[in-house]
N, C-alpha and C positions, 0 to 999 in steps of 0.2 A: 222427820225420820222415816215416816211411812213412804214418802216419795223416793228417798234415797234407796230404801230397800227394794222398792218396785223396779227401779232402774237397774239395780244389781242383778235382780232375777231376770230381767229382760236381756241384759247383756250376756248372762250365762247361757240362756236358751239360744240367743242369736249366735254365739260362738259355736255352740253345739250343732246348730243347723248348718252353719257355714262349713264346719268340718265334715258334715255328712255329704256336702256337695263337692268336696275337694276332688275326689276321684273322678266323678262324671265330667267336671270342668276340664281336668287335665286330659281325659280321654278325648273330649270334644276338641280341645286345643290341638292335640296331635293329629286328629282326623282331618281338621281343616288344613293343617300344614301339608299333609300327605296327599290330599286330593289331586293337585296338579301333577305331582311326581308319579303317582300311581297310574294316571291316565297316560303319561308319556311312556311309562314302562310297558303298559299294555299295547301301545302303538308299536313299540319296538319288538315286542315279543310275539304279537299275534299277526294277523294278516296285513299285507301291504295295501296301501290306499293312495290315491292321487291327492295332491294338494292344489293342483292346477289342471287346466285343460288346454289343448291346442285346437284352434279353429282356423280353417283355411280362409284367407282374406284376399288373396290375389294369385295370379299366375303371370309370370314375366312374359311367357310366350305360349302359343297354342300347341307347341310341340316340345318334346323332351329335349332340354338343352344340354344334357350330359355335363352338368357342372361338377367340377372337381375340387374347387377351393374358393374361399372368400375370406376377406380380412377387413376389419374396421379401420378406417383412417385414424391416425393418432389424434386428430382434432375431434373425432367422434361424429362427424356429420354425414359421411358417406361410407359405403361399403363397395369395395372392388370385388367383382365376381369373375371367375374364369372357368372355361370348360372346353368342350370338344370343338375341334376344327377351328382353332384360333378365336373362339368366342371370348369376348371381354366386355364388361359393362359396369357402370357406376350407378348405384341406386341410393336413394335417400334413407338414412338410418332411422329417422323419426317417423316418416310416412312412406314405408316401403311399398305400400299398395298403390301409390300414385305413380303411374307410368310417365306422366308429364314431367316428373323430376328426374327421370333417368337420363343418363348420358351414354349413348352407344359408342363404343370404341372399335375402330377398324384396324385389324392387324394385318390383313392381306395374306394370312397364313392358313394352311390347311391342317397343320399339326396341332394336336391337343395341347392346351395349357394345363399343367397339372398342379402348379403351386405358385404362390406370389408372396412378396414381402414389401410392405411399405417402408420407405425411408423414415427414420424417427422424426424428421422435420415435417413429414406429411405432404411434401410437394412433388414427390415422385415415387415410383414403385417399380420393382423388377418382376417380370413374369417369366416363368420357365416352363419347359415342357418337353415334348418328344423331340428326338434327334438333336439334342443339345440346344434347343431353341431358347434364346434369352432376349427379351424385349424390355425396353424401358418406357414407362408411362410418365409424361410430364403434364402437370395440371396447368401449365402456362397456356397450352394450346390443345390439351387432351389428345396429343399425338402419341402413337406407339411406334417406337423406332428400334430397329435391331441393334443390339449391343455388339460392337466390334471386338475382335481378338478372342473369339470363343472357339477357335479351331481345336483347342484341347478338349472341348466338350463334344465334338462332332460325333453324331451317331449315338450318343448316350442320353437316355431319357432321364431328365432331372425330376426328382420327386419332392424335393424340399428346399426351402430357401428362407433365410432371415438375416436381418441386419443386426450388428451389435449395437449396444446402447449409444455409443458415440456417433454412429452412422458413417464411420470411415471404412468399414469392411462389411461385406456380406458373405455368408457361408452357404454353400450349395451342397446338396447330396443327391446321388443318382441311384437308379434302379440296380446298377451293377455294383453298388457299394462305395463308389468313389466320393470323396469329400474334397471340395474346392473352396478357395478363397477368391473373392472379387473385390477390387478397389479401382477407383477411377485412374489412379496413378500407375498401378501395376497390372491391371487387367485380371486375367484368371490364372490362378496358381494351384497346382495339385498339392494336397496336404496328406491324405492317407486313404486307405481303402479297406473295407470289410468284405467278407465273403457273402454277405446277404444285403438286400436292398436297404437304403436309408429311408426311413419312414417319416421322420419329422426333425425339425431343428427349431429351437427357441433360444433366445438370449435373455439373460437376466436383466430386469429393468433398472437395477441400481447402478448409478454411475461409478460406484466404488467397487462393485463386484466384477463387472466386465468379463463375464464368462458366458459361453454358449454351450448348449447341450444337444447332442445328436443321438437319436434312437434308431435302432435297426431291427430287422425282422428276425434276427437270430444270433447276432454277434454281440449283443448287449448294448451298453450305453457309453458314450464318449463325451469328454469335456474338452472344449477348445479354449486355451488361455489367451492372454493378450499378446503373446509372441506367436500365436497361431499354431502352437503345439497341440497335438491331439493325444489325449490320455484316455485309455480304455479303463473303465471302472470295473473292478473285480466283483464277482458274484452277480453280475447282471446278464451274463451270457446265457443262452439257452431259452430265455423267454422271448416271446414275440411282442416287442414294444411297438405300439402303433402311433403314439403321440406323446408329446411332452409340453407342459405349460409351466412357465415360471411366473407365478401370480402376483408377487408383491415385492416391494423394495425393502420391507421391514425384516425379512428373513432371507438368508442365503439358501433357499431351497427351491426345487422344482418338483412338479408332480408328474410321475411317469404313468401312462395309461397303457395297459397291456391286454392281450387276448386272455380268454378265460376269466373275464371280469376282475382283472388284477390291477390294483393301484399301489404305487410305492412312492415314498418321499425320498428324493435325492438331496442329501445334505452336501452343499458345495463347500469345499475347502479353498478359500480365496488365496491363502498363502502357498498352499501346495495342492493345486487342482487334481493331481493324480491320486491324492489321498481322499478325494470325495467318496462318499459311501451312501448306500441306500439302507433304509429300514427293511425289515421283512415285508414282502408284499401282502396287502390285505385282499382277500377274495370276497367280492360282493355277491355272495351266494344267493341272497334273497332277490336280487334284481332279475327281472325277466329279460331274456335275450342276451346279446353279445355287445360289448363296447366297441364302438367304431371310431371314437375320437372325442374331442372336447373343445369347449370355447370358454374364454374368460368373460364373466359377467361384470357389470358395473360395481357391484358390491364386493368384489373380490372372490366370490365363489366360482367354482368351475362347473359349467353345465356339461354333463356327460351324455354324449350321443349313443343311443342304443338301437340296435336292429333286432327284431322288428321295431318300428317307429315308436319310441318312448324316450323319456328323459329322466335322468337322475341328476343330483347335484352333490358336489363335494365341497365341504368347508375346511379350509386349512386350519383355522382357529380351533374348530371342533375336532379336526382330524377324523371325520366320519362322513359317510355318504348317506343320502336319503332319496327316496322316490319322489319325483315331482309330477310326472305324467305317465300313467300306465297306458298301455295300448287301448284298453277298454274305454278310456276317456278322450280319445282322439276323435274329433268330429270335423266335418267339412265335405266338400264335393270332390269328385274325381278320385284320384289315387293317392291322396295325402297319407293315409294310414300305411300304404304299401311303398312309400317313397323312402329314400335314404337321406338322412340328415347330413348337411355339409357344414352349416354354420349356425350358431345361436348367438344372439346379442340382446342386451337390454339392461335395465337397472338392477334386476334381481331375478331369482329363479322363477318367480311367479308373475313377472312383468317384463315381457320382451317379445322376441320374434324368432322364428325358425325358417331357415332357407333349406330347401331340399334339392337334390341333384337334378330333378326334372324341372326345376324352376318355380315350384310352388312355394308360396310364402304363407306362413301361419302365425297367428298371434298366440301368445301365452298369457293366460289370465287365471286368477285364483278361482277355485270352485266355491260356489255360494255356501254350501254346507260347511266348508272349511272356515269361511269367514264367520259364519254364525257360531261355530264351535270356538273359534278364537275369541269372539266377543264374549261368549259365556265364560271362557277362561279368564278374560280381563275382569269380568264381574266378580268371579270367585276370588281372584287375587286382590281385587278392591275390598271385598268383604274381609279377607284375611288381613289386609293392611289396616282396616278399621278395628277389627275385633281383637287382633293379637295384642296390641298394647293394653287394651282393657283386661284381657285375660291374664296377661303377664302381671299387671298391677294387682289383680285379684289374688293371684297365686302368691305374690310377694306379701300382700296384706295378711293373707290367711296363715302365713308361716312366720310372721313377725309379731311377737308379743308386745314389743315396744310401740309399733304402729297401732295395734289394737288398743293398747292402753291410752295412747294419745287421743285416738278417735273417741274412746269412751269418755275421757276427761272433757274433750271439746263438746261432746253431745250433752254431758251432764251440765256443763256450764251454760250452754245455750238454753237448756230447759229450765235451769235455775233462774236465769235472767228473765225468761218469759214468765215464770211463776212469780218472781219478785215484782214485775211490772203489773201483772194482774192483781197481785195482793195490794200493791200501792194504790191502784185505782179503786179497789174495793174499800180500802181504809179511808180514801178521800171522800168517797160517797157516804160512808158511815159518819164521818165528821160533819158533813153538811147537814145530815139529818139531825 
C-alpha cells in the first residue's frame, strides 16, 4: 500500500511539473520552426547581398572584339559568338578559357554580325547583321556561306533571329521593324512591320506549342503562329522590351525583359495566339543598374544581365527575381567590371560563365560566406527535423489523459514486477537460512 501511494504522489507531481513546462516547450517549438523563415524575410526586406562572385579567367583576344551575340549549341558543347566586322568564333562551353579548343570562323565580310540562331538539330546556324547580311554556318566543314535570295533584306540591319521548334522556319527581325520568315524551300518572305526596332525573337521549345515571340523597342510584343501570321498583343505597346526568353516546355509562357527593370510573363494561347496576354509587369526596383538582356541557365532559371556589370536571376517556378552578383563582388583583371554582358551559361545561377562584349570570360562561383550560411541553415533544419517529432509527441502526450494513464499503468506494472522479483529473492534467502 505504501509503495502504491508513493507512486501516485510521484505521478501527480510529475504531471504538475510537465504542465508547467508546456508553454515554454510550445514557444521553443514555434521559435525553431520560424528561424529559417525569419532569416529569409530579413534577407528580402533588408539590404541586398551577393550569393556569388565573377572572376575573370580568360580573354579571347588582346583587343576589344565588339561582340554582339552568343548562343549555346543545342548539344551544349559549343558556343557560337559573333561581333564587329564579320567576327565569328566557336568556343568550348565547359572550358571556355582554353583557346586551343576554339574554332575560328572566316566570314570574309566587313559588316557587323548582330544576332545568330542555331538550328534545333545543332548542325548549322544562321548569322545575321548589317546591310541585310545573312550567312550560314555548317559544322561539316566549319564554313560560313552567304545565304542566297536575300535581296528583300538588302540594306536593312537585322537585329534578331531564331528557328521555330521544328526547324523548318526561321524568323528574322530588323532595326527598321520588319519581320521576315526564312525557309530553305521559300527563301525570305516579308511578314509584318512595326514602327520601332525588333529587339529579340524566341520560339517556344514545346513541339506542341510551336509559337514564336517578337519584342520591339516601342510597339509591344507579337506572336507568330504556325501559319506565319503575326498577332500583336494588346497592352504591351509603349514599353521598351529588350529581350524575350521561353524557358520551359512545361508551361506555355515566355518571359519578357524590358527597360526600367521590368519583367512580365507572357501567357501564350495556343488555340488562339492573338488572345495571348501578359501579367502586369514586375519592377525589380531593388536591383542596381539597368537590365540589358538575359540567358537561360541549365536549371531553367533566367540569368538577367545588368549594366553596370552585375547579375540577377529569375525563377519561373517562384515567379521572383533575386540578386546573384552585385557590382561590388566583381573581381578580375582589366576592364571586367566595366564591360557589357553578352551571354551567360552554366548549370545554375552560381555555377557558370559570363561572356562580355570585349571578349572577356569570367567564371561564376558561390561566395564562401554564403556556402557557410547555407551549411548553417542545413544544420538548423536538421535539428528541426530531429527535434520536431519529439516535441510534437511531447505535446500530444501532455494533452492526452489516456496516454498519461497508460504510461502510468505501465510504469506501475514495471516497478511492481521489479519489487516482486526482489521480494522473491529475499524470501528465497530467508528460507535457506
